[in-house]
C-alpha positions as MATLAB code, in Angstrom:
seq = 'MARELEIQIDDQQYHVEKMRDAYSMALRRNWQGFQDYYRRHPNTLFNPLTVNGDNAFHFAAGSRNPQLVRALLDLLPNPSEKFAAVTTTDDLGNTPLHEVATKNCVEAAQHMVAILLDPRSWPDNEDEKKKHIRTAKGLPEDKKKLPDDPKKLLMRNKSGATPLYMAAADGKKKMTLYLATIVEQIDPNLLHHHFRKNDELSVLHMAVMGQHFDTAIWLLKKEEEFLGTKEYYAEGEAKLAKREEENGMTSFHLLALIPLPFKSFRPMSIFTKLLYSLIPAAELKAYKEEIRLLSSQRKDLESGKSRNENIMNIHPAKNLTTISEIRIRLWTGLVNAFPKLKQIYRLKRKDGLVLQLVEFLVDQDSSWKEGYKTEEATIISLGLGKGASETEDKPKNPTENSSNSSSTTEDIKKKKKKKRSSVEAPLLMAASNGIVEIVDAILHKYPQAVDYVSDRGQNVFHTAVMYRKKKIFDRILELENDIVQRLASMIDKNGNCSLHHVADMRYYQGSRFGAALRYQEELQWFEDVRKIMPQYFILHRNEKRITAPDLFEKEHKQQYEAAQEWMKGTAESCSTVSILVATVVFAAAYTVPGGNDANGVPVFIHSPLFAVFTIMDVFSLITSLCSVVMFLSILTSSFQQHAFIKSLPRKLTIGFSLLFLSVLSSMITFTAALLLLVRLKGRWTNTLVYAAAFIPVLLFGAMQFHIYSQVLTGIINKVKPVFVKKKKHRYI';
ca = [
     -32.487   -9.408   37.327;
     -29.324  -10.119   38.274;
     -30.288  -13.506   39.731;
     -31.842  -14.343   36.073;
     -28.792  -13.494   34.062;
     -26.741  -15.357   36.521;
     -29.004  -18.816   35.854;
     -28.529  -17.775   32.420;
     -24.744  -17.694   32.412;
     -24.961  -21.024   34.208;
     -27.026  -22.717   31.831;
     -25.208  -21.448   28.754;
     -22.103  -22.716   30.597;
     -23.763  -26.359   30.964;
     -24.208  -26.497   27.548;
     -20.810  -25.482   26.684;
     -19.220  -28.138   28.823;
     -21.707  -30.867   27.350;
     -21.166  -30.100   23.909;
     -17.729  -30.457   23.911;
     -17.674  -33.795   21.982;
     -19.461  -31.799   19.115;
     -16.974  -28.834   18.997;
     -13.891  -30.854   19.402;
     -14.962  -32.204   16.157;
     -15.620  -28.882   14.518;
     -11.764  -27.511   15.384;
     -10.427  -30.908   14.023;
     -12.339  -30.013   11.073;
     -14.383  -34.259   11.149;
     -17.782  -32.235    9.355;
     -18.954  -36.073    8.412;
     -18.439  -36.830   12.663;
     -20.020  -33.720   13.132;
     -22.885  -34.280   11.079;
     -22.999  -37.643   12.807;
     -23.570  -36.079   16.244;
     -26.553  -33.923   15.646;
     -28.139  -36.265   13.885;
     -28.088  -38.594   17.131;
     -28.672  -35.432   19.476;
     -30.882  -33.156   17.004;
     -32.602  -31.282   20.250;
     -28.895  -30.240   20.484;
     -28.716  -28.156   17.880;
     -29.487  -24.879   19.260;
     -26.812  -25.593   22.013;
     -24.047  -22.988   22.321;
     -20.729  -24.814   21.631;
     -18.674  -21.596   22.497;
     -18.861  -18.798   25.050;
     -19.961  -16.647   22.392;
     -23.154  -18.241   21.956;
     -21.762  -19.822   18.801;
     -24.008  -23.114   17.993;
     -23.975  -25.535   15.193;
     -25.591  -23.837   12.437;
     -22.728  -21.120   13.078;
     -20.534  -23.625   12.641;
     -21.691  -25.227    9.847;
     -21.818  -21.653    7.989;
     -17.973  -20.885    8.660;
     -17.042  -24.206    7.132;
     -17.344  -24.050    3.703;
     -19.432  -26.992    3.088;
     -22.649  -26.573    2.016;
     -23.498  -30.438    1.784;
     -23.336  -29.888    5.751;
     -25.451  -26.559    6.346;
     -28.053  -28.422    3.851;
     -28.057  -31.761    6.294;
     -28.300  -29.914    9.322;
     -31.359  -27.941    8.191;
     -32.408  -31.053    7.242;
     -32.428  -32.331   10.606;
     -35.078  -29.158   11.213;
     -38.495  -31.138   10.354;
     -40.477  -27.495   11.048;
     -40.100  -24.412    8.319;
     -40.489  -22.251   11.050;
     -37.111  -24.181   12.937;
     -35.852  -23.466   10.320;
     -36.349  -20.102    9.845;
     -35.220  -19.733   13.939;
     -32.329  -21.660   12.747;
     -31.387  -19.358   10.114;
     -32.015  -16.061   11.918;
     -30.385  -17.333   15.476;
     -27.537  -14.899   16.530;
     -24.401  -15.684   19.019;
     -23.359  -12.763   21.850;
     -22.018  -10.615   18.980;
     -25.411  -10.250   16.750;
     -24.062  -12.447   13.934;
     -26.494  -15.056   12.436;
     -25.098  -18.150   10.412;
     -25.816  -15.920    7.502;
     -23.221  -13.612    8.332;
     -20.820  -16.470    9.015;
     -21.365  -17.838    5.466;
     -20.897  -14.352    4.401;
     -17.566  -14.141    4.513;
     -16.567  -17.383    3.125;
     -17.617  -16.798    0.161;
     -19.463  -19.959   -0.212;
     -22.499  -19.132   -2.509;
     -24.313  -22.483   -2.728;
     -24.842  -22.595    1.563;
     -26.009  -18.758    1.238;
     -28.426  -20.000   -0.993;
     -29.977  -22.567    1.016;
     -30.508  -20.142    3.860;
     -31.739  -17.638    1.605;
     -34.591  -19.590    0.476;
     -35.296  -20.529    3.800;
     -35.825  -16.714    4.464;
     -38.135  -16.614    1.216;
     -40.127  -19.293    2.052;
     -43.676  -17.815    3.213;
     -44.169  -21.574    4.967;
     -41.407  -20.672    7.348;
     -42.157  -17.775    8.549;
     -43.536  -17.485   12.076;
     -46.617  -15.920   13.019;
     -47.888  -14.978    9.825;
     -50.857  -17.383    8.613;
     -52.601  -14.552    6.663;
     -49.027  -13.629    4.770;
     -48.696  -17.320    4.493;
     -51.770  -17.861    2.663;
     -51.620  -14.479    0.699;
     -48.032  -15.906   -0.658;
     -48.097  -19.669   -0.277;
     -48.669  -19.829   -4.128;
     -44.631  -18.266   -4.531;
     -42.852  -20.167   -1.642;
     -40.561  -21.216   -4.569;
     -39.626  -17.955   -5.230;
     -40.230  -13.854   -4.443;
     -44.078  -12.751   -4.135;
     -45.087  -10.589   -7.187;
     -45.639   -7.736   -4.787;
     -42.213   -6.717   -3.146;
     -43.761   -4.040   -1.771;
     -45.694   -5.594    0.607;
     -43.884   -8.274    1.426;
     -43.528   -9.247    5.070;
     -40.845   -8.217    7.833;
     -39.706  -11.854    7.902;
     -38.152  -12.041    4.708;
     -36.483   -8.595    5.337;
     -34.102  -10.490    7.894;
     -31.396  -10.747    5.532;
     -31.260   -6.901    6.771;
     -30.398   -8.168   10.159;
     -27.692   -5.923   11.790;
     -24.937   -7.551   13.847;
     -24.344   -5.714   17.363;
     -21.984   -3.285   15.401;
     -24.385   -2.499   12.930;
     -22.886   -5.138    9.541;
     -25.267   -6.910    7.314;
     -24.549   -9.712    6.190;
     -23.993   -8.116    2.685;
     -21.642   -5.438    4.414;
     -19.539   -8.351    6.005;
     -19.180   -9.789    2.693;
     -18.045   -6.772    0.596;
     -16.011   -5.868    3.365;
     -14.106   -8.646    2.912;
     -13.603   -8.815   -0.479;
     -15.897  -12.032   -1.248;
     -17.049  -10.782   -4.670;
     -19.686  -13.539   -5.680;
     -20.944  -14.045   -2.190;
     -21.347   -9.617   -2.361;
     -23.089  -10.330   -5.917;
     -25.419  -12.554   -4.682;
     -26.827  -10.936   -1.495;
     -26.933   -7.787   -3.722;
     -29.180   -9.344   -6.024;
     -31.592  -11.008   -3.428;
     -31.642   -7.839   -1.401;
     -32.552   -5.629   -4.357;
     -35.137   -8.152   -5.474;
     -37.045   -7.909   -2.172;
     -36.737   -3.940   -2.039;
     -33.924   -1.885   -4.525;
     -34.331    0.900   -1.641;
     -33.194   -0.421    0.879;
     -29.295   -1.980   -0.718;
     -27.574    1.762    0.564;
     -28.733    0.694    4.342;
     -26.082   -2.207    4.006;
     -23.057    0.299    2.985;
     -22.759    1.439    7.033;
     -22.133    0.498   10.396;
     -23.474    1.833   13.242;
     -20.065    3.713   13.647;
     -21.038    5.335   10.287;
     -17.816    3.064    8.312;
     -18.777    2.511    5.466;
     -18.750   -0.622    3.099;
     -15.881    1.398    1.577;
     -13.922    2.138    3.558;
     -13.488   -1.151    4.730;
     -12.475   -2.660    0.770;
     -10.308    0.561    0.613;
      -8.304   -0.708    4.545;
      -8.664   -4.378    3.141;
      -6.987   -3.906   -0.451;
     -10.255   -5.431   -2.268;
     -10.153   -2.758   -4.746;
     -12.534   -5.055   -7.264;
     -14.875   -4.504   -4.606;
     -14.732   -1.042   -4.026;
     -15.215   -0.219   -7.996;
     -18.455   -2.443   -7.749;
     -19.642   -0.570   -4.844;
     -19.182    2.704   -6.439;
     -20.661    1.471   -9.983;
     -23.922    0.062   -8.418;
     -24.467    3.612   -6.428;
     -24.385    5.163   -9.911;
     -26.960    3.376  -11.243;
     -29.179    4.169   -8.463;
     -28.465    7.984   -7.991;
     -31.357    8.589   -9.999;
     -33.709    7.261   -7.207;
     -35.104    9.564   -5.310;
     -35.780    7.584   -1.960;
     -32.008    5.797   -2.539;
     -30.724    8.213    0.337;
     -32.085   10.194    2.673;
     -32.267   14.181    2.533;
     -28.048   14.923    3.757;
     -27.167   11.441    3.853;
     -23.597   11.694    2.148;
     -22.517    9.196   -0.851;
     -20.277    6.132   -0.592;
     -17.134    8.232   -1.183;
     -17.963   11.600    0.313;
     -19.084    9.552    3.585;
     -16.974    9.941    6.659;
     -16.225    7.906    9.518;
     -15.924    9.393   12.921;
     -12.542   11.143   12.396;
     -13.796   12.379    9.414;
     -11.929   10.370    7.011;
     -13.220    9.451    3.324;
     -12.184    6.233    2.011;
     -10.021    8.755   -0.587;
      -7.889    9.652    2.351;
      -7.269    6.016    3.874;
      -6.288    5.082    0.417;
      -3.863    8.111    0.296;
      -2.508    6.600    3.835;
      -1.997    3.232    2.570;
       1.175    3.509   -0.106;
       2.017   -0.097   -0.424;
      -0.385   -0.669   -3.587;
       0.938    1.227   -5.530;
       3.860    0.577   -8.141;
       5.759    4.043   -7.172;
       6.000    2.278   -3.789;
       6.746   -0.980   -5.049;
      10.616   -1.640   -5.408;
      11.068   -4.356   -8.547;
      14.603   -5.529  -10.099;
      15.064   -5.006  -13.442;
      13.964   -8.391  -14.644;
      10.983   -8.199  -12.839;
      10.587   -5.105  -14.606;
      10.406   -6.500  -17.923;
       8.117   -8.953  -17.123;
       5.870   -6.648  -15.302;
       6.148   -4.579  -19.120;
       5.330   -7.639  -20.999;
       2.735   -9.435  -19.200;
      -0.641   -8.290  -20.756;
      -2.564   -8.524  -17.647;
      -5.760   -6.615  -18.902;
      -5.893   -8.643  -21.843;
      -5.235  -12.451  -19.872;
      -8.060  -10.791  -17.358;
     -10.527   -9.840  -20.197;
      -9.940  -13.888  -22.189;
     -10.539  -15.755  -18.780;
     -13.976  -13.496  -18.547;
     -14.675  -14.537  -22.116;
     -14.159  -18.191  -21.603;
     -16.281  -18.187  -17.986;
     -19.081  -16.316  -19.490;
     -19.163  -18.478  -22.719;
     -19.319  -21.875  -20.334;
     -21.914  -20.723  -17.679;
     -23.810  -19.713  -20.793;
     -23.998  -23.053  -22.467;
     -24.638  -24.724  -19.068;
     -27.657  -22.449  -18.448;
     -28.434  -23.455  -22.361;
     -28.140  -26.904  -21.401;
     -29.910  -26.563  -17.828;
     -32.722  -24.198  -20.002;
     -32.001  -21.526  -17.120;
     -30.962  -17.789  -18.229;
     -28.515  -15.888  -16.457;
     -27.818  -12.227  -15.409;
     -23.874  -10.882  -16.901;
     -21.921  -10.834  -13.933;
     -22.139   -6.966  -12.791;
     -19.120   -7.911  -10.775;
     -16.790   -8.234  -13.788;
     -14.314   -5.006  -13.652;
     -12.794   -5.465  -17.464;
     -15.394   -6.331  -20.190;
     -14.516   -9.429  -21.939;
     -13.258   -8.824  -25.272;
     -14.722  -11.033  -28.206;
     -12.028  -13.612  -28.758;
     -12.102  -12.955  -32.937;
     -10.911   -9.707  -31.508;
      -7.329  -10.597  -30.258;
      -4.476  -12.775  -31.059;
      -5.493  -16.156  -29.144;
      -1.939  -17.259  -29.799;
      -0.211  -14.952  -27.753;
      -3.202  -14.869  -25.343;
      -3.178  -18.678  -24.723;
       0.810  -18.731  -24.866;
       0.493  -16.041  -22.238;
      -2.567  -17.910  -19.937;
      -0.214  -20.810  -19.833;
       3.400  -19.200  -18.801;
       0.909  -17.223  -15.665;
      -0.341  -20.637  -14.340;
       3.042  -22.824  -15.023;
       5.027  -20.163  -13.293;
       4.186  -19.069   -9.810;
       6.433  -16.111  -10.368;
       4.605  -15.189  -13.209;
       1.598  -15.568  -11.774;
       2.716  -13.153   -8.485;
       3.773  -10.163  -11.847;
       0.416  -11.088  -13.242;
      -1.691  -10.184   -9.909;
       0.412   -6.980   -9.206;
      -0.335   -6.168  -12.739;
      -4.200   -6.526  -12.444;
      -3.807   -4.805   -8.820;
      -1.995   -1.801   -9.814;
      -4.496   -1.336  -12.781;
      -7.351   -1.648   -9.971;
      -6.229    0.522   -7.595;
      -5.614    3.230  -10.277;
      -9.174    2.811  -11.569;
     -10.289    3.362   -7.884;
      -8.324    6.581   -8.012;
     -10.035    7.424  -10.647;
     -13.339    7.124   -9.349;
     -12.411    8.608   -6.103;
     -11.115   11.709   -7.334;
     -14.147   12.728   -9.215;
     -15.812   12.885   -6.343;
     -13.279   14.401   -4.003;
     -14.112   18.143   -3.348;
     -11.808   18.254   -0.451;
      -9.089   20.722   -2.469;
     -11.832   23.665   -2.421;
     -11.844   23.685    0.830;
      -8.552   24.746    1.681;
      -7.459   26.852    4.541;
      -8.195   30.832    3.630;
      -6.557   33.218    6.218;
      -9.074   36.477    6.925;
      -5.143   38.202    7.443;
      -3.045   39.503    4.920;
       0.857   38.542    6.049;
       3.715   39.434    5.114;
       7.345   37.947    5.037;
       9.323   39.745    8.184;
      12.645   39.389    8.726;
      12.460   40.084   12.464;
       8.815   39.397   13.369;
       8.542   35.328   13.331;
       4.948   35.573   11.448;
       5.034   39.066   10.644;
       3.116   42.270   10.724;
      -0.378   42.048   10.107;
      -2.180   44.506    7.694;
      -5.554   44.061    9.393;
      -4.448   44.061   12.812;
      -5.557   47.519   14.205;
      -8.740   46.890   11.847;
     -11.797   47.801   14.229;
     -14.383   44.878   14.431;
     -17.644   44.723   13.144;
     -20.023   46.080   15.121;
     -23.247   44.044   14.475;
     -21.253   41.096   14.516;
     -22.650   38.298   16.442;
     -25.778   40.512   16.654;
     -28.545   37.861   16.482;
     -29.218   34.642   17.924;
     -29.491   33.182   13.801;
     -25.857   34.525   12.707;
     -24.152   32.703   16.368;
     -25.961   29.422   15.176;
     -24.390   29.562   12.492;
     -21.360   30.754   13.035;
     -21.479   27.552   15.211;
     -22.165   25.323   13.047;
     -19.133   26.400   10.649;
     -16.717   26.019   13.900;
     -17.841   22.494   14.097;
     -17.738   21.411   10.490;
     -14.393   23.424   10.167;
     -13.276   21.945   13.577;
     -13.938   18.513   11.807;
     -12.199   18.899    8.413;
      -9.298   20.099   10.017;
      -8.619   17.154   12.027;
      -7.453   15.529    8.817;
      -5.411   17.032    5.671;
      -6.644   16.665    2.286;
      -6.235   13.304    0.631;
      -3.383   15.505   -1.659;
      -1.854   16.218    1.350;
      -1.670   13.092    2.724;
      -0.649   11.250   -0.298;
       1.967   13.568   -1.216;
       3.486   12.851    3.123;
       3.288    9.091    1.777;
       5.188    9.460   -1.785;
       1.979    8.160   -3.323;
       2.579    9.505   -7.161;
      -0.488    7.875   -8.582;
      -2.800    9.899   -6.524;
      -1.014   13.100   -6.885;
      -0.744   12.963  -10.543;
      -4.337   12.182  -10.414;
      -5.387   15.164   -8.487;
      -3.396   17.494  -10.615;
      -4.386   16.274  -14.421;
      -8.520   16.544  -12.811;
      -8.018   19.709  -10.952;
      -4.681   22.038  -11.954;
      -6.057   24.755   -9.505;
      -5.401   21.717   -6.331;
      -1.970   22.965   -6.505;
      -2.797   25.692   -4.077;
      -4.673   23.434   -1.414;
      -3.552   25.252    1.803;
      -4.127   23.045    5.172;
      -5.449   24.609    8.229;
      -1.570   24.308    9.502;
      -1.025   26.915    6.374;
       1.325   24.676    4.664;
       0.491   23.347    1.017;
       1.891   20.287   -1.145;
       5.531   22.121   -1.616;
       5.808   22.300    2.066;
       4.352   18.873    2.722;
       7.103   17.227   -0.345;
       9.942   18.582    1.264;
       8.814   18.079    4.980;
       8.398   14.396    4.625;
      11.674   14.132    1.777;
       9.500   12.540   -0.802;
      11.957   13.290   -4.133;
       9.031   11.869   -6.763;
       6.535   14.179   -5.433;
       9.048   17.289   -5.283;
      10.253   16.339   -8.724;
       6.764   16.843  -10.025;
       5.964   20.030   -8.402;
       9.579   21.124  -10.238;
       7.777   20.027  -13.454;
       5.094   22.960  -12.454;
       6.028   26.546  -14.143;
       8.159   28.396  -12.382;
       5.793   31.094  -11.177;
       3.614   28.329   -9.268;
       7.026   26.927   -8.290;
       8.054   30.036   -6.856;
       4.603   31.214   -5.426;
       4.288   27.372   -3.622;
       8.054   27.773   -1.993;
       7.732   31.380   -0.610;
       4.386   30.654    1.502;
       4.326   30.502    5.354;
       2.463   28.528    7.265;
       0.606   29.637   10.412;
       4.078   28.927   12.630;
       5.899   31.085   10.379;
       7.721   28.452    9.153;
       9.214   28.572    5.676;
       9.945   25.710    2.918;
      13.531   25.583    4.823;
      12.397   25.356    7.809;
      10.580   22.069    6.859;
      13.980   20.987    5.411;
      15.382   21.994    8.792;
      13.294   19.974   11.256;
      14.104   16.585   11.623;
      10.882   15.095   12.884;
       9.693   13.673   10.106;
      12.801   12.681    9.025;
      12.807    9.658    6.969;
      16.047    8.107    5.779;
      16.943    6.401    3.124;
      20.667    5.629    2.987;
      23.318    3.378    4.625;
      25.605    5.245    6.778;
      25.408    7.909    8.753;
      27.349   10.429    6.644;
      25.356    8.977    3.553;
      22.488    9.740    5.706;
      23.639   13.380    6.337;
      24.593   14.473    2.147;
      20.805   13.700    1.629;
      19.382   16.173    4.047;
      22.262   18.775    2.980;
      21.126   18.285   -0.550;
      17.877   18.484    0.633;
      18.002   22.173    1.890;
      20.391   23.107   -1.377;
      17.692   21.818   -3.652;
      15.044   23.823   -1.771;
      17.197   26.695   -1.099;
      17.628   27.026   -4.644;
      14.497   27.788   -5.794;
      13.556   30.228   -2.878;
      14.508   34.328   -3.037;
      17.901   35.035   -0.801;
      15.672   36.506    1.735;
      13.913   33.619    3.299;
      17.369   32.648    4.347;
      16.819   35.263    7.085;
      13.335   34.991    8.009;
      12.772   33.730   11.285;
       9.517   31.466   12.425;
       7.642   32.060   15.221;
      10.505   30.916   17.639;
      12.699   33.632   16.210;
      14.718   31.286   14.308;
      15.872   31.055   10.999;
      16.325   27.653    9.038;
      20.506   27.484    8.662;
      20.514   27.921   12.145;
      17.683   25.511   13.019;
      19.574   23.035   10.966;
      22.540   23.337   12.419;
      20.673   22.613   15.691;
      18.581   19.714   14.416;
      21.272   18.035   12.528;
      24.366   18.509   14.884;
      24.317   15.172   16.440;
      23.635   13.391   12.893;
      26.771   15.489   12.305;
      28.924   14.592   14.488;
      28.170   11.084   13.616;
      28.573   11.458    9.860;
      32.371   12.404   10.678;
      32.909    9.547   12.623;
      31.102    7.441    9.939;
      33.619    8.801    7.128;
      36.898    8.581    9.154;
      35.974    5.186   10.535;
      35.575    3.988    6.919;
      38.613    5.709    5.684;
      40.818    4.062    8.272;
      39.418    0.745    7.733;
      39.448    0.877    3.680;
      42.689    2.537    3.712;
      43.899   -0.555    6.183;
      42.878   -2.996    3.506;
      44.738   -1.131    0.511;
      47.782   -0.852    2.203;
      47.727   -4.540    2.948;
      47.018   -5.596   -0.792;
      49.721   -3.702   -2.281;
      52.053   -5.144    0.482;
      51.280   -8.450   -1.073;
      51.402   -7.607   -4.660;
      54.340   -5.207   -3.610;
      56.199   -8.810   -2.794;
      55.050  -10.875   -5.145;
      56.743   -8.448   -7.956;
      59.742  -10.095   -6.717;
      58.901  -13.711   -6.384;
      57.434  -14.424   -9.733;
      56.065  -17.831   -9.978;
      58.611  -20.794  -10.593;
      61.919  -18.721  -10.009;
      64.598  -17.544  -12.393;
      66.997  -19.612  -14.640;
      70.624  -18.603  -14.029;
      70.700  -15.257  -15.978;
      67.848  -13.535  -13.480;
      65.183  -14.677  -16.407;
      61.804  -16.044  -15.080;
      61.277  -19.297  -16.198;
      58.013  -18.827  -17.650;
      58.606  -15.567  -19.178;
      57.508  -17.046  -22.711;
      54.493  -17.865  -21.002;
      50.913  -16.406  -21.644;
      49.301  -16.895  -17.992;
      53.128  -14.933  -17.219;
      52.062  -11.788  -18.999;
      48.627  -11.710  -17.507;
      50.882  -12.120  -14.021;
      52.405   -9.232  -14.567;
      50.043   -6.784  -15.602;
      47.418   -7.587  -13.230;
      50.209   -7.641  -10.571;
      51.547   -3.918  -11.102;
      47.849   -2.798  -12.084;
      46.317   -4.245   -8.367;
      49.490   -2.130   -6.749;
      48.585    1.127   -8.833;
      45.133    0.799   -7.575;
      45.857   -0.301   -4.026;
      47.994    2.876   -3.649;
      45.762    5.500   -5.779;
      42.971    3.866   -3.031;
      45.129    4.503    0.010;
      46.016    8.481   -1.113;
      42.353    8.910   -1.947;
      41.327    7.465    1.472;
      44.325    9.521    3.250;
      42.680   12.473    1.807;
      39.397   12.470    3.532;
      41.035   11.388    6.470;
      43.176   14.610    6.581;
      39.865   16.603    5.496;
      38.608   19.958    7.291;
      35.180   17.816    7.324;
      32.681   20.961    6.748;
      29.365   20.771    5.982;
      29.571   21.764    2.533;
      32.337   18.818    2.516;
      30.331   16.142    2.582;
      27.352   16.760    0.159;
      30.052   16.049   -3.066;
      33.426   16.105   -1.921;
      33.859   14.030    0.303;
      31.203   10.980   -0.711;
      33.043   11.246   -4.078;
      36.350   10.177   -2.355;
      34.774    7.603   -0.705;
      33.093    6.803   -4.139;
      36.506    6.775   -6.030;
      38.703    4.924   -3.079;
      35.900    2.192   -3.030;
      36.175    1.665   -6.925;
      40.060    1.183   -6.382;
      40.198   -0.636   -3.724;
      38.104   -2.906   -5.406;
      39.380   -3.261   -8.152;
      43.124   -3.832   -6.596;
      40.983   -6.509   -4.795;
      40.154   -8.195   -8.211;
      43.467   -7.711   -9.819;
      45.416   -9.185   -6.805;
      42.969  -12.150   -7.162;
      43.801  -12.882  -10.849;
      47.312  -12.524  -10.373;
      46.842  -15.354   -7.481;
      45.200  -17.602  -10.080;
      47.569  -16.404  -12.903;
      50.269  -17.761  -10.314;
      48.604  -20.619   -9.243;
      48.542  -22.643  -12.260;
      52.120  -21.608  -13.738;
      53.350  -23.631  -10.807;
      50.506  -26.723  -10.507;
      50.366  -27.113  -14.666;
      46.562  -28.453  -14.307;
      45.173  -29.642  -17.131;
      41.780  -30.824  -17.487;
      39.241  -28.019  -18.071;
      36.893  -28.740  -14.752;
      40.037  -28.432  -12.273;
      40.668  -25.130  -13.768;
      37.179  -23.407  -13.807;
      37.640  -24.702  -10.077;
      40.667  -22.760   -9.445;
      39.016  -19.565  -11.129;
      35.752  -20.113   -8.947;
      37.875  -20.371   -5.537;
      39.833  -17.104   -6.315;
      37.063  -14.783   -7.292;
      35.703  -15.982   -4.052;
      36.993  -13.187   -1.646;
      36.191  -10.726   -4.591;
      32.342  -11.963   -4.681;
      32.765  -11.302   -0.699;
      33.549   -8.391   -0.438;
      31.431   -6.930   -3.589;
      28.545   -7.878   -1.308;
      29.557   -6.481    1.656;
      30.455   -3.680    0.700;
      28.141   -3.329   -2.661;
      25.070   -1.322   -0.621;
      27.293    1.747    0.258;
      29.046    2.013   -3.239;
      25.826    1.853   -4.782;
      23.889    4.596   -2.791;
      26.906    6.759   -3.808;
      27.078    5.871   -7.229;
      23.258    6.287   -7.703;
      23.859    9.891   -6.511;
      26.103   10.368   -9.018;
      24.552    9.317  -11.541;
      21.227   11.121  -10.820;
      22.981   14.349  -11.151;
      24.842   12.893  -14.423;
      21.264   11.560  -15.912;
      19.192   14.791  -16.575;
      22.013   16.119  -18.883;
      21.924   12.926  -21.083;
      18.412   12.095  -20.574;
      15.430   14.094  -21.249;
      12.707   14.329  -18.195;
       9.118   12.902  -19.092;
       6.774   15.583  -18.740;
       3.745   14.157  -17.055;
       0.186   14.382  -17.828;
      -1.081   17.552  -15.689;
       1.745   19.551  -16.972;
];
């Protein structure tokens, strides 16, 4: 056996070396030369070109060139040889149809499928050939008695993936629709077999991971069409949305792990937000689909063919008479003309699709019902960590585990519980990643889901504060006060309350620049949660007998020290710059441009530019000295913890603002003095002087704006609720 294997390997290597010319042409995508080579050497069509066993038909299928596929197949005169070419596999078990499925080249797939469905090409089936020879160009009338050979379309590779699985998993919509239609014609009950691989990773899992949301929606809709068929699913086989991969994760779990496709996670500039709100993405999509369908119907009428409506269509096409054609045509032209608009249009369409997918998955999700239910009542303890168990001394049931059947049932329950506990519910996963859309959708559909508790004894409130997800935290605070109190007051299995989770830095993901501002963010989190919880929770100890304030101080010791050093260094640097500006503008006040006359009066005292020079010089001196005062007050501060919440950041903001104004006014002073002395007459020369004068100001602003903006944003967020009414969310 080993000797035979060695001979096979040597033979394969021989063919690979022999086919070097053909392989080189394929790498250069010289398909004409590739085709000519096999016309001269048709006996080498089945020779492997790579060490993985890919032959000419695999390369032709991957070329996105249907003419090449047909040309190579036509080199085989015998129909059974064509059948062998279409079903030949490489070392991974992939047929040419597997290769073409991921390229979205439907025309090439049609050539291959026609061979699979042609009875004349079926090998060793003479009786079937005679029986079905009349329907060689189509499917036999009796689909139930179709022989196995056309079902080669269902061939799985070594990982268990069929061509339809690979097309859907890769988001190839046209190919998925075509192959699904063919499979349904052969046997509708076989369609769902294409939705999984050997590792139980469903096609819906793959579509979600690849962010092919339109394909995922189509799969769920397609499944709904077959739910009335009893034979569609075997007993105990789960629906697509409920199928779990080997780690126990459904497609909804995977979606809750990828925040990037969601609008709430994507920062946008004000200009982009404006364009995003104006582009009618859904209407443009419907308009394009309407044009496409009308065009397809016109072609079908001309050719005398009938065509089914594209069931891959997510947005049903609207009648052209019901929309404003002028507005839609205008937006269509703009989107096609400007790449930025096209990018925003695609983002908005994708946002709409992902929200639609979330709605589908939420409808079929029941994970929130399977929360952890403790069998022991735990009470709050100020010194016992987890609390005293009310049932600690309760005697066990003597009849427990009295029979083999009950123990077997218990084992099954434990096994299911162990698998479920390996992953969190989508609600908590989405909360930990800050995906507001999923949290909103779940709580809107199932308000009771807010009470879900994981096997670690943690709820959605714990998760929000643990991972510092401000948007999720704010959503929860909008619930009824009693619900918020109940969620915040829960103790997890390790005896941690919500304050312990804030104090723990294992999941810390700082969003601010600078050690002091990051420390301020942590202090604000602790204060926000502390205000919600009853006072006695401050003294509550976890299983390690440590209170939340002590844990916070221990975990944030290094961050506290770094914040002090950062704040001192910033204050010293900025105060030096402020003193330098004050020195310059103070000297400028006594050396006015143009000098003084014999009476000591400035020469340009009657010029408007001289008034600008004087006012800006005085203003720059005042602001620079005031900024020095602010930065000195920081340096002389006690740097206690509570000072980092408001006092120190506020002084830093005021100091930065004054310093920026002093630099700006000093540049205006310099410009006015320069214009008084040089007396430039040309308008363009004045413009150049102004531009040159403001370069240092712009440079300073660009370098320091990220710090200043974060401090200023914190102040605005505190003041904003006073003037702007919060929008109530749909599950409130």
